[in-house]
Z-matrix of the N, CA and C atoms (Angstrom, degrees):
N
C 1 1.438
C 2 1.523 1 108.54
N 3 1.326 2 115.44 1 137.30
C 4 1.460 3 121.20 2 177.32
C 5 1.523 4 107.80 3 -117.26
N 6 1.329 5 115.58 4 124.41
C 7 1.459 6 121.65 5 178.54
C 8 1.516 7 107.52 6 -117.20
N 9 1.323 8 115.44 7 125.11
C 10 1.458 9 120.52 8 178.98
C 11 1.523 10 109.06 9 -113.67
N 12 1.323 11 115.50 10 135.66
C 13 1.456 12 121.76 11 175.60
C 14 1.519 13 106.35 12 -107.54
N 15 1.334 14 116.07 13 115.58
C 16 1.453 15 121.56 14 -177.99
C 17 1.514 16 109.38 15 -98.56
N 18 1.317 17 115.95 16 128.00
C 19 1.454 18 121.02 17 178.04
C 20 1.513 19 110.29 18 174.57
N 21 1.300 20 115.77 19 154.40
C 22 1.465 21 120.92 20 -173.71
C 23 1.521 22 114.09 21 -86.46
N 24 1.326 23 117.39 22 3.41
C 25 1.460 24 119.31 23 176.93
C 26 1.515 25 113.97 24 109.94
N 27 1.323 26 117.96 25 9.66
C 28 1.461 27 121.32 26 178.79
C 29 1.528 28 109.89 27 -70.17
N 30 1.315 29 116.88 28 169.48
C 31 1.463 30 122.00 29 -178.02
C 32 1.531 31 111.45 30 -58.97
N 33 1.323 32 117.71 31 -40.95
C 34 1.461 33 120.93 32 -179.67
C 35 1.526 34 110.69 33 -66.82
N 36 1.307 35 117.18 34 -35.88
C 37 1.466 36 121.27 35 179.04
C 38 1.527 37 110.42 36 -68.07
N 39 1.320 38 116.72 37 -41.94
C 40 1.472 39 120.40 38 178.14
C 41 1.527 40 110.22 39 -65.73
N 42 1.334 41 116.97 40 -40.22
C 43 1.465 42 120.60 41 178.70
C 44 1.527 43 110.67 42 -65.97
N 45 1.329 44 117.00 43 -36.35
C 46 1.464 45 120.61 44 178.06
C 47 1.520 46 110.14 45 -63.81
N 48 1.327 47 117.44 46 -43.90
C 49 1.463 48 120.21 47 178.09
C 50 1.527 49 110.19 48 -60.65
N 51 1.313 50 117.12 49 -43.10
C 52 1.467 51 121.54 50 178.39
C 53 1.531 52 110.41 51 -60.75
N 54 1.333 53 116.99 52 -43.41
C 55 1.466 54 121.12 53 179.64
C 56 1.528 55 111.56 54 -65.65
N 57 1.319 56 117.03 55 -37.82
C 58 1.469 57 120.61 56 177.80
C 59 1.530 58 109.35 57 -63.08
N 60 1.311 59 117.12 58 -46.29
C 61 1.462 60 120.46 59 179.99
C 62 1.535 61 111.05 60 -61.80
N 63 1.322 62 116.30 61 -40.29
C 64 1.466 63 120.22 62 178.93
C 65 1.526 64 111.06 63 -66.24
N 66 1.329 65 117.49 64 -42.03
C 67 1.464 66 121.47 65 179.83
C 68 1.523 67 110.68 66 -62.16
N 69 1.327 68 116.84 67 -44.09
C 70 1.466 69 121.53 68 179.35
C 71 1.530 70 109.66 69 -62.64
N 72 1.314 71 116.24 70 -43.32
C 73 1.468 72 120.56 71 179.74
C 74 1.534 73 110.81 72 -63.90
N 75 1.331 74 116.82 73 -44.71
C 76 1.468 75 120.55 74 -178.38
C 77 1.527 76 111.91 75 -65.50
N 78 1.331 77 116.72 76 -34.65
C 79 1.467 78 120.05 77 179.00
C 80 1.534 79 111.76 78 -79.58
N 81 1.327 80 116.02 79 -17.63
C 82 1.458 81 120.17 80 179.50
C 83 1.518 82 113.05 81 68.70
N 84 1.334 83 116.44 82 34.85
C 85 1.461 84 120.19 83 -179.05
C 86 1.528 85 110.30 84 -106.45
N 87 1.325 86 114.68 85 161.19
C 88 1.456 87 121.20 86 175.50
C 89 1.526 88 108.02 87 -91.72
N 90 1.314 89 116.67 88 126.28
C 91 1.457 90 120.30 89 178.34
C 92 1.522 91 109.33 90 -151.49
N 93 1.309 92 114.68 91 142.55
C 94 1.462 93 120.92 92 172.31
C 95 1.522 94 106.01 93 -89.92
N 96 1.329 95 116.79 94 122.18
C 97 1.464 96 121.22 95 -179.04
C 98 1.522 97 107.88 96 -110.32
N 99 1.336 98 115.03 97 123.40
C 100 1.460 99 121.35 98 -176.06
C 101 1.522 100 108.98 99 -124.06
N 102 1.327 101 116.88 100 135.37
C 103 1.465 102 122.26 101 175.74
C 104 1.522 103 107.64 102 -98.42
N 105 1.332 104 116.47 103 124.09
C 106 1.462 105 121.94 104 179.55
C 107 1.525 106 107.74 105 -110.73
N 108 1.336 107 117.27 106 115.35
C 109 1.457 108 121.25 107 -177.59
C 110 1.520 109 113.28 108 -112.78
N 111 1.331 110 117.37 109 -10.14
C 112 1.463 111 120.89 110 -178.24
C 113 1.525 112 110.11 111 -70.50
N 114 1.330 113 116.83 112 116.66
C 115 1.456 114 122.16 113 -175.00
C 116 1.524 115 112.50 114 -59.30
N 117 1.315 116 117.83 115 -40.39
C 118 1.463 117 120.12 116 -179.76
C 119 1.524 118 110.91 117 -66.02
N 120 1.316 119 117.21 118 -39.11
C 121 1.469 120 121.76 119 177.28
C 122 1.529 121 110.08 120 -63.09
N 123 1.320 122 116.91 121 -42.07
C 124 1.469 123 121.42 122 178.68
C 125 1.528 124 110.17 123 -62.58
N 126 1.314 125 117.48 124 -46.33
C 127 1.468 126 122.16 125 179.75
C 128 1.527 127 110.65 126 -63.78
N 129 1.329 128 117.24 127 -40.44
C 130 1.465 129 121.29 128 179.60
C 131 1.523 130 112.60 129 -60.70
N 132 1.311 131 116.91 130 -23.12
C 133 1.463 132 121.14 131 178.11
C 134 1.527 133 111.93 132 -86.26
N 135 1.328 134 116.61 133 -0.93
C 136 1.454 135 120.10 134 178.86
C 137 1.515 136 113.87 135 85.74
N 138 1.324 137 116.94 136 11.25
C 139 1.464 138 121.34 137 -179.12
C 140 1.528 139 108.39 138 -92.26
N 141 1.339 140 115.25 139 121.88
C 142 1.460 141 119.79 140 -179.91
C 143 1.530 142 112.51 141 -105.39
N 144 1.337 143 116.31 142 -17.12
C 145 1.459 144 120.34 143 179.63
C 146 1.525 145 108.99 144 -130.69
N 147 1.330 146 115.39 145 132.13
C 148 1.456 147 120.56 146 178.60
C 149 1.522 148 108.61 147 -112.19
N 150 1.307 149 117.82 148 161.29
C 151 1.456 150 127.22 149 1.58
C 152 1.522 151 112.02 150 -73.13
N 153 1.317 152 114.56 151 160.66
C 154 1.459 153 121.21 152 176.29
C 155 1.524 154 108.37 153 -137.94
N 156 1.328 155 115.02 154 151.25
C 157 1.461 156 121.26 155 177.94
C 158 1.521 157 107.50 156 -122.15
N 159 1.319 158 116.13 157 125.95
C 160 1.458 159 123.31 158 -179.28
C 161 1.523 160 107.78 159 -116.14
N 162 1.328 161 116.38 160 126.47
C 163 1.458 162 121.35 161 179.26
C 164 1.527 163 108.52 162 -115.67
N 165 1.319 164 115.49 163 118.89
C 166 1.469 165 122.11 164 -178.95
C 167 1.526 166 112.16 165 48.20
N 168 1.345 167 115.86 166 45.00
C 169 1.455 168 121.68 167 174.92
C 170 1.513 169 115.92 168 86.22
N 171 1.329 170 118.69 169 -3.71
C 172 1.468 171 121.86 170 -178.46
C 173 1.525 172 110.13 171 -111.39
N 174 1.340 173 116.34 172 125.96
C 175 1.458 174 120.91 173 178.48
C 176 1.525 175 108.33 174 -68.96
N 177 1.338 176 115.58 175 119.74
C 178 1.461 177 121.22 176 -178.10
C 179 1.529 178 112.29 177 -104.41
N 180 1.325 179 116.68 178 -33.04
C 181 1.468 180 122.39 179 -178.72
C 182 1.516 181 107.46 180 -138.88
N 183 1.342 182 115.41 181 137.93
C 184 1.459 183 119.41 182 177.94
C 185 1.522 184 109.68 183 -151.16
N 186 1.326 185 115.44 184 135.63
C 187 1.452 186 120.47 185 171.45
C 188 1.515 187 116.87 186 91.84
N 189 1.333 188 117.21 187 0.19
C 190 1.460 189 118.61 188 174.76
C 191 1.520 190 110.11 189 -151.79
N 192 1.325 191 114.46 190 160.77
C 193 1.462 192 120.70 191 179.56
C 194 1.523 193 108.40 192 -84.76
N 195 1.336 194 117.79 193 110.88
C 196 1.461 195 120.59 194 -178.36
C 197 1.525 196 112.10 195 -77.40
N 198 1.308 197 114.93 196 151.06
C 199 1.460 198 120.78 197 174.90
C 200 1.527 199 109.25 198 -79.06
N 201 1.310 200 115.67 199 166.45
C 202 1.459 201 120.45 200 176.75
C 203 1.525 202 109.48 201 -59.53
N 204 1.331 203 117.21 202 -42.65
C 205 1.471 204 121.20 203 -179.27
C 206 1.525 205 111.66 204 -63.02
N 207 1.327 206 117.36 205 -40.96
C 208 1.474 207 120.80 206 178.14
C 209 1.524 208 110.60 207 -62.99
N 210 1.299 209 116.79 208 -41.63
C 211 1.469 210 121.10 209 179.13
C 212 1.523 211 110.00 210 -64.94
N 213 1.311 212 116.90 211 -42.55
C 214 1.470 213 120.27 212 179.60
C 215 1.527 214 111.05 213 -58.87
N 216 1.314 215 117.50 214 -37.87
C 217 1.468 216 120.96 215 -179.75
C 218 1.524 217 111.80 216 -64.06
N 219 1.318 218 117.04 217 -37.47
C 220 1.471 219 118.77 218 -176.01
C 221 1.520 220 113.36 219 -83.73
N 222 1.339 221 118.00 220 -15.90
C 223 1.464 222 118.47 221 -177.61
C 224 1.521 223 113.44 222 -108.67
N 225 1.298 224 117.78 223 -0.07
C 226 1.481 225 120.32 224 178.36
C 227 1.516 226 110.20 225 -65.65
């Protein structure tokens, strides 16, 4: 599983990455976690509001900082 956190480096984007890492750890799953900060790359994916979470190429969350529990629901 590949999980990408899209965001330009704001506090909410950093917190989202932290929450994603915690969710993966709590679920005990193997996942590649990638931080995408390039604005053009983010726009090319159709994301207009960050932070965003992309799981295996599909945008699952966009425009708000998800909780650990919310992330766990989308990656189970």
